[in-house]
C-alpha positions as a Markdown table, in Angstrom:
| # | Residue | x | y | z |
|---|---|---|---|---|
| 1 | Met | -22.4 | 19.2 | 0.0 |
| 2 | Arg | -18.9 | 18.5 | -2.0 |
| 3 | Glu | -18.8 | 15.2 | 0.5 |
| 4 | Lys | -22.1 | 14.1 | -0.9 |
| 5 | Ile | -21.2 | 15.0 | -4.4 |
| 6 | Glu | -18.0 | 12.9 | -4.3 |
| 7 | Tyr | -20.1 | 10.2 | -2.9 |
| 8 | Phe | -22.8 | 9.7 | -5.2 |
| 9 | Leu | -20.0 | 9.8 | -8.2 |
| 10 | Val | -18.2 | 6.9 | -6.4 |
| 11 | Leu | -21.3 | 5.1 | -6.3 |
| 12 | Phe | -22.7 | 5.6 | -9.5 |
| 13 | Val | -19.4 | 4.4 | -11.1 |
| 14 | Ile | -19.9 | 0.8 | -8.7 |
| 15 | Lys | -23.2 | 0.8 | -9.9 |
| 16 | Leu | -22.3 | 1.1 | -13.0 |
| 17 | Ser | -19.4 | -1.5 | -13.1 |
| 18 | Lys | -22.0 | -4.1 | -12.0 |
| 19 | Ile | -23.4 | -4.0 | -15.4 |
| 20 | Met | -20.8 | -2.3 | -17.8 |
| 21 | Pro | -18.4 | -5.2 | -18.8 |
| 22 | Ser | -14.7 | -5.0 | -16.7 |
| 23 | Lys | -12.6 | -3.3 | -20.1 |
| 24 | Phe | -15.1 | -0.6 | -20.0 |
| 25 | Ile | -14.8 | 0.2 | -16.0 |
| 26 | Tyr | -10.6 | -0.1 | -17.0 |
| 27 | Phe | -11.5 | 2.0 | -20.0 |
| 28 | Leu | -13.0 | 4.6 | -17.9 |
| 29 | Leu | -11.1 | 4.7 | -15.2 |
| 30 | Glu | -7.6 | 5.1 | -16.8 |
| 31 | Lys | -9.1 | 8.4 | -19.0 |
| 32 | Ile | -10.4 | 9.7 | -15.6 |
| 33 | Ala | -6.9 | 9.1 | -14.6 |
| 34 | Ile | -5.1 | 10.9 | -17.8 |
| 35 | Leu | -7.6 | 13.9 | -17.3 |
| 36 | Leu | -6.6 | 13.9 | -14.0 |
| 37 | Phe | -2.8 | 14.2 | -14.6 |
| 38 | Tyr | -3.3 | 17.2 | -16.3 |
| 39 | Ile | -5.9 | 19.2 | -14.2 |
| 40 | Leu | -4.0 | 18.4 | -10.9 |
| 41 | Lys | -1.1 | 20.3 | -11.6 |
| 42 | Ser | 0.7 | 20.3 | -8.4 |
| 43 | Arg | 0.3 | 16.5 | -8.0 |
| 44 | Arg | 1.5 | 16.2 | -11.4 |
| 45 | Asn | 4.6 | 18.4 | -10.4 |
| 46 | Leu | 5.3 | 16.7 | -7.5 |
| 47 | Ala | 5.1 | 13.3 | -8.9 |
| 48 | Ile | 7.6 | 14.7 | -11.4 |
| 49 | Thr | 9.8 | 16.3 | -9.1 |
| 50 | Asn | 9.9 | 12.9 | -6.8 |
| 51 | Leu | 10.8 | 10.8 | -9.6 |
| 52 | Lys | 13.4 | 13.4 | -11.0 |
| 53 | Asn | 15.3 | 13.7 | -7.5 |
| 54 | Gly | 14.5 | 9.5 | -6.8 |
| 55 | Leu | 15.6 | 7.8 | -9.8 |
| 56 | Asn | 17.8 | 10.7 | -11.2 |
| 57 | Leu | 15.6 | 11.4 | -14.5 |
| 58 | Ser | 15.4 | 14.0 | -17.2 |
| 59 | Asp | 12.2 | 16.1 | -17.0 |
| 60 | Gln | 10.9 | 14.0 | -19.9 |
| 61 | Glu | 11.7 | 10.6 | -18.4 |
| 62 | Ala | 9.9 | 11.9 | -15.3 |
| 63 | Tyr | 7.1 | 13.4 | -17.1 |
| 64 | Lys | 6.0 | 9.8 | -18.6 |
| 65 | Ile | 6.6 | 7.8 | -15.6 |
| 66 | Ala | 4.2 | 10.3 | -13.5 |
| 67 | Lys | 1.8 | 9.9 | -16.0 |
| 68 | Gln | 1.9 | 6.0 | -15.9 |
| 69 | Thr | 1.6 | 5.9 | -12.4 |
| 70 | Phe | -1.7 | 8.3 | -12.3 |
| 71 | Ile | -3.0 | 5.4 | -14.7 |
| 72 | Ser | -1.4 | 2.7 | -12.6 |
| 73 | Val | -3.6 | 4.2 | -9.7 |
| 74 | Ser | -6.7 | 3.8 | -11.6 |
| 75 | Lys | -6.2 | 0.3 | -12.5 |
| 76 | Thr | -5.8 | -0.4 | -8.9 |
| 77 | Ala | -9.0 | 1.7 | -8.1 |
| 78 | Cys | -10.9 | 0.1 | -11.0 |
| 79 | Glu | -10.1 | -3.5 | -9.4 |
| 80 | Ser | -10.8 | -2.2 | -6.1 |
| 81 | Ile | -14.5 | -1.7 | -7.3 |
| 82 | Leu | -14.9 | -5.0 | -9.4 |
| 83 | Ile | -13.9 | -6.5 | -6.1 |
| 84 | Phe | -16.4 | -5.4 | -4.0 |
| 85 | Asn | -19.1 | -6.0 | -6.9 |
| 86 | Asp | -17.3 | -9.7 | -7.1 |
| 87 | Lys | -16.5 | -8.9 | -10.6 |
| 88 | Phe | -12.5 | -9.6 | -10.1 |
| 89 | Asp | -11.3 | -13.1 | -10.6 |
| 90 | Phe | -8.4 | -13.7 | -8.0 |
| 91 | Asp | -7.4 | -17.1 | -9.6 |
| 92 | Lys | -7.1 | -15.4 | -12.7 |
| 93 | Met | -5.4 | -12.6 | -11.6 |
| 94 | Ile | -2.9 | -13.5 | -9.6 |
| 95 | Asn | 0.0 | -15.5 | -10.6 |
| 96 | Asp | 2.0 | -18.2 | -8.6 |
| 97 | Lys | -0.4 | -18.4 | -5.8 |
| 98 | Asp | 1.3 | -21.3 | -4.4 |
| 99 | Ile | 4.1 | -19.1 | -3.0 |
| 100 | Ile | 1.8 | -16.9 | -1.2 |
| 101 | Lys | -0.1 | -20.1 | 0.4 |
| 102 | Gln | 3.2 | -21.4 | 1.2 |
| 103 | Thr | 4.4 | -18.2 | 3.1 |
| 104 | Phe | 1.6 | -17.7 | 5.1 |
| 105 | Gln | 1.2 | -21.3 | 6.1 |
| 106 | Asn | 5.1 | -21.1 | 7.5 |
| 107 | Leu | 3.8 | -18.0 | 9.0 |
| 108 | Ser | 1.2 | -19.8 | 10.6 |
| 109 | Ser | 3.7 | -21.7 | 13.1 |
| 110 | Asn | 5.0 | -18.2 | 14.4 |
| 111 | Lys | 1.3 | -17.7 | 14.7 |
| 112 | Ser | 1.7 | -13.5 | 15.1 |
| 113 | Ala | 3.5 | -12.2 | 12.4 |
| 114 | Leu | 3.7 | -8.5 | 10.6 |
| 115 | Ile | 2.9 | -8.1 | 6.9 |
| 116 | Ile | 4.5 | -4.9 | 5.1 |
| 117 | Thr | 3.8 | -3.9 | 1.8 |
| 118 | Ala | 3.7 | -0.2 | -0.2 |
| 119 | His | 1.3 | 1.7 | -2.3 |
| 120 | Phe | 2.8 | -0.4 | -5.5 |
| 121 | Gly | 0.7 | -2.7 | -7.8 |
| 122 | Asn | -2.4 | -3.5 | -6.4 |
| 123 | Trp | -1.7 | -3.4 | -2.2 |
| 124 | Glu | -6.0 | -3.6 | -1.9 |
| 125 | Ala | -6.0 | -7.1 | -3.8 |
| 126 | Leu | -3.1 | -8.0 | -1.8 |
| 127 | Ser | -4.7 | -7.5 | 1.5 |
| 128 | His | -7.9 | -9.1 | 0.2 |
| 129 | Tyr | -6.2 | -12.4 | -1.3 |
| 130 | Val | -4.1 | -12.6 | 1.8 |
| 131 | Ala | -7.7 | -13.2 | 4.0 |
| 132 | Lys | -9.7 | -14.6 | 1.2 |
| 133 | Ile | -7.5 | -17.5 | 1.4 |
| 134 | Gly | -7.6 | -18.4 | 5.4 |
| 135 | Tyr | -5.1 | -15.2 | 6.8 |
| 136 | Pro | -6.9 | -12.1 | 7.7 |
| 137 | Gln | -5.1 | -9.4 | 9.1 |
| 138 | Leu | -5.5 | -6.2 | 11.4 |
| 139 | Val | -4.9 | -3.6 | 8.5 |
| 140 | Ile | -3.9 | -0.5 | 9.2 |
| 141 | Ala | -5.0 | 2.5 | 7.2 |
| 142 | Arg | -5.6 | 6.3 | 6.9 |
| 143 | Glu | -9.0 | 7.5 | 7.1 |
| 144 | Gly | -10.2 | 9.0 | 4.4 |
| 145 | Asn | -11.4 | 13.0 | 4.3 |
| 146 | Asn | -14.7 | 12.0 | 3.0 |
| 147 | Gln | -16.9 | 10.3 | 5.9 |
| 148 | Leu | -19.5 | 9.0 | 3.8 |
| 149 | Ile | -17.3 | 7.3 | 1.0 |
| 150 | Glu | -15.0 | 5.6 | 4.1 |
| 151 | Thr | -17.7 | 4.4 | 6.1 |
| 152 | Lys | -20.3 | 3.4 | 3.2 |
| 153 | Ile | -18.1 | 2.2 | 0.9 |
| 154 | Thr | -14.3 | 2.1 | 2.0 |
| 155 | Lys | -14.3 | 0.5 | 5.2 |
| 156 | Pro | -16.9 | -2.4 | 4.2 |
| 157 | Ser | -14.8 | -3.2 | 1.0 |
| 158 | Arg | -11.6 | -3.4 | 3.1 |
| 159 | Gln | -13.2 | -5.9 | 5.4 |
| 160 | Lys | -15.1 | -7.8 | 3.1 |
| 161 | Phe | -13.3 | -11.1 | 3.2 |
| 162 | Gly | -12.6 | -10.9 | 7.0 |
| 163 | Asn | -9.7 | -8.4 | 7.2 |
| 164 | Ile | -10.3 | -5.9 | 9.9 |
| 165 | Leu | -9.5 | -2.2 | 9.9 |
| 166 | Ala | -8.1 | -0.2 | 12.1 |
| 167 | Tyr | -7.3 | 3.8 | 11.8 |
| 168 | Lys | -3.7 | 5.4 | 12.7 |
| 169 | His | -5.2 | 7.1 | 16.1 |
| 170 | Glu | -6.1 | 3.4 | 17.5 |
| 171 | Ala | -3.4 | 1.5 | 15.6 |
| 172 | Met | -1.1 | 0.8 | 18.1 |
| 173 | Ser | -3.8 | -0.2 | 21.1 |
| 174 | Lys | -5.6 | -2.4 | 18.6 |
| 175 | Met | -2.2 | -3.9 | 17.3 |
| 176 | Val | -0.7 | -5.1 | 20.6 |
| 177 | Lys | -4.2 | -6.8 | 21.2 |
| 178 | Gln | -3.9 | -8.5 | 17.6 |
| 179 | Leu | -0.5 | -10.0 | 18.3 |
| 180 | Lys | -1.4 | -10.9 | 21.8 |
| 181 | Asn | -4.3 | -12.9 | 20.3 |
| 182 | Gly | -2.0 | -14.5 | 17.5 |
| 183 | Gly | -3.1 | -12.5 | 14.5 |
| 184 | Leu | -1.5 | -10.7 | 11.7 |
| 185 | Ile | -1.0 | -6.9 | 10.7 |
| 186 | Gly | -0.7 | -5.5 | 7.9 |
| 187 | Leu | 1.1 | -2.1 | 7.4 |
| 188 | Leu | 2.2 | 0.1 | 4.6 |
| 189 | Pro | 5.0 | 2.2 | 6.1 |
| 190 | Asp | 6.5 | 3.6 | 2.9 |
| 191 | Leu | 4.4 | 7.1 | 3.0 |
| 192 | Phe | 5.3 | 10.1 | 5.1 |
| 193 | Ala | 5.1 | 9.9 | 8.9 |
| 194 | Gly | 5.9 | 12.6 | 11.1 |
| 195 | Gly | 5.6 | 13.1 | 14.8 |
| 196 | Ala | 7.1 | 11.4 | 17.9 |
| 197 | Asn | 6.5 | 7.8 | 16.2 |
| 198 | Ser | 8.6 | 8.4 | 13.5 |
| 199 | Ile | 12.5 | 9.1 | 12.5 |
| 200 | Val | 14.8 | 10.0 | 9.8 |
| 201 | Thr | 15.4 | 7.7 | 7.3 |
| 202 | Asn | 16.7 | 7.5 | 3.8 |
| 203 | Phe | 14.8 | 6.7 | 0.7 |
| 204 | Phe | 15.7 | 6.9 | -3.0 |
| 205 | Gly | 18.8 | 8.8 | -1.3 |
| 206 | Asn | 17.1 | 11.7 | 0.2 |
| 207 | Arg | 16.3 | 12.0 | 3.9 |
| 208 | Cys | 12.7 | 11.2 | 5.0 |
| 209 | Arg | 10.5 | 10.7 | 8.1 |
| 210 | Thr | 9.3 | 7.0 | 8.3 |
| 211 | Thr | 7.0 | 5.8 | 10.9 |
| 212 | Lys | 8.8 | 3.4 | 13.9 |
| 213 | Ser | 6.2 | 1.0 | 14.1 |
| 214 | Val | 7.5 | -2.3 | 12.2 |
| 215 | Ala | 10.7 | -1.4 | 14.7 |
| 216 | Ser | 8.8 | -1.0 | 18.2 |
| 217 | Leu | 7.0 | -4.4 | 17.3 |
| 218 | Val | 9.4 | -6.2 | 16.4 |
| 219 | Leu | 11.9 | -5.2 | 19.5 |
| 220 | Lys | 8.9 | -5.6 | 22.0 |
| 221 | Tyr | 7.4 | -8.7 | 20.8 |
| 222 | Gln | 9.7 | -10.8 | 18.4 |
| 223 | Ile | 7.6 | -11.7 | 15.9 |
| 224 | Pro | 8.7 | -12.4 | 12.2 |
| 225 | Val | 8.4 | -9.9 | 9.2 |
| 226 | Ile | 7.7 | -10.0 | 5.6 |
| 227 | Ala | 7.3 | -8.2 | 2.8 |
| 228 | Ile | 4.8 | -9.0 | 0.1 |
| 229 | Phe | 3.8 | -7.0 | -3.0 |
| 230 | Phe | 1.7 | -7.6 | -6.0 |
| 231 | Lys | 3.8 | -6.5 | -8.8 |
| 232 | Arg | 1.5 | -5.8 | -12.0 |
| 233 | Thr | 2.6 | -7.5 | -15.3 |
| 234 | Gln | 1.9 | -6.6 | -19.1 |
| 235 | Asn | -0.7 | -8.7 | -19.2 |
| 236 | Gly | -2.3 | -7.2 | -16.8 |
| 237 | Thr | -1.8 | -10.3 | -14.1 |
| 238 | Tyr | -0.1 | -10.2 | -10.7 |
| 239 | Asp | 3.2 | -11.6 | -10.2 |
| 240 | Pro | 3.6 | -11.6 | -6.3 |
| 241 | Val | 7.1 | -10.6 | -4.9 |
| 242 | Ile | 8.0 | -11.8 | -1.3 |
| 243 | Arg | 10.9 | -10.7 | 0.6 |
| 244 | Lys | 11.6 | -12.0 | 4.0 |
| 245 | Phe | 13.7 | -10.2 | 6.8 |
| 246 | Asp | 16.6 | -11.6 | 9.1 |
| 247 | Phe | 17.2 | -8.3 | 11.6 |
| 248 | Glu | 20.8 | -8.5 | 13.2 |
| 249 | Leu | 20.1 | -6.9 | 16.7 |
| 250 | Thr | 22.7 | -5.2 | 18.5 |
| 251 | Gly | 20.6 | -4.7 | 22.1 |
| 252 | Asp | 21.0 | -1.2 | 21.5 |
| 253 | Lys | 17.1 | 0.0 | 21.1 |
| 254 | Asp | 18.0 | 3.2 | 19.4 |
| 255 | Leu | 20.4 | 1.7 | 17.1 |
| 256 | Asp | 18.3 | -1.6 | 16.4 |
| 257 | Thr | 14.9 | 0.7 | 15.7 |
| 258 | Gln | 17.4 | 2.6 | 12.9 |
| 259 | Asn | 18.5 | -0.3 | 11.3 |
| 260 | Ile | 15.2 | -2.1 | 11.2 |
| 261 | Val | 13.1 | 1.0 | 9.6 |
| 262 | Gln | 16.1 | 1.2 | 7.0 |
| 263 | Ala | 16.0 | -2.2 | 6.3 |
| 264 | Cys | 12.3 | -1.9 | 5.5 |
| 265 | Asn | 12.7 | 1.4 | 3.4 |
| 266 | Asp | 15.8 | -0.5 | 1.6 |
| 267 | Thr | 13.4 | -3.3 | 0.5 |
| 268 | Ile | 10.2 | -1.4 | -0.7 |
| 269 | Glu | 12.7 | 0.7 | -2.8 |
| 270 | Ser | 14.4 | -2.2 | -4.3 |
| 271 | Val | 10.4 | -3.4 | -5.2 |
| 272 | Ile | 10.0 | -0.3 | -6.5 |
| 273 | Arg | 12.8 | 0.7 | -8.5 |
| 274 | Glu | 12.0 | -2.7 | -10.6 |
| 275 | Ser | 8.4 | -0.8 | -11.7 |
| 276 | Pro | 8.7 | 2.6 | -10.8 |
| 277 | Asp | 5.3 | 3.4 | -12.7 |
| 278 | Gln | 3.3 | 1.0 | -10.2 |
| 279 | Trp | 4.0 | 3.3 | -6.8 |
| 280 | Phe | 2.6 | 6.3 | -5.8 |
| 281 | Trp | 4.8 | 9.5 | -6.7 |
| 282 | Met | 2.5 | 12.1 | -6.4 |
| 283 | His | 2.6 | 11.3 | -2.7 |
| 284 | Asn | 4.7 | 14.3 | -0.6 |
| 285 | Arg | 6.9 | 11.3 | 1.1 |
| 286 | Trp | 10.0 | 13.8 | 1.4 |
| 287 | Lys | 8.4 | 16.7 | 3.2 |
| 288 | Asn | 10.9 | 19.1 | 4.4 |
| 289 | Glu | 10.0 | 18.6 | 8.1 |
| 290 | Asp | 12.2 | 18.5 | 11.0 |
| 291 | Leu | 15.0 | 16.0 | 9.7 |
| 292 | Asp | 17.6 | 17.4 | 11.9 |
């Protein structure tokens, strides 16, 4: 029953956004985000704790940024709905589009490549836009808890412009196939990853577990890697932030894996520090799980 209620609530907002002005949908979802900030005490407190530990903030500073983080996620959700309904104008919302096109033109000469980003700014619009301009990717994502929302809304939306969605349990086999076919892969390695496919790294000065997938693919297939982010500006548009990697390999697999994963963490951290309110601080990134 809960699954159906959640699905119909999301469907209602999607249908509403078709007939209502976009500004109203932004307003509505922002108010919902603020309400959730106060209602979801555990998530609010987790975000505040993460901000204090990661950025050395006071309680008051962390509280303020945590609230803005909820609002930032609401804007990303709103724009995902607008994209779903063909009401998001990529040309008006994205700045310096030429640098994005040039970056992917350069990557296409190498055929296979790995694109990493983070749950920062609007990662969904980023994935859509890259596919829309002719560079679809295999996108690796966590399967949502609500199967109705996942199968009827999330998956069709993420594949709207030609991207292919793969869930984590099938990720490695599909990534290998994608690389052999000369395709692009999109990964978000900024959240907690446990199990055998993870290693202990540093992120914002604290130890945590991070997926080894980027390093595994680089070492096996010698593919180029870039990090790209859509950073939200004060007027609501997005500035692309692009970082290129030039990994210095030693030939020691374990050391190279550690260095590659840490380099990705450091790059993601540097971008988040520029606009900390745009990252997903309410996630339990620093789980205390087997860090020895």
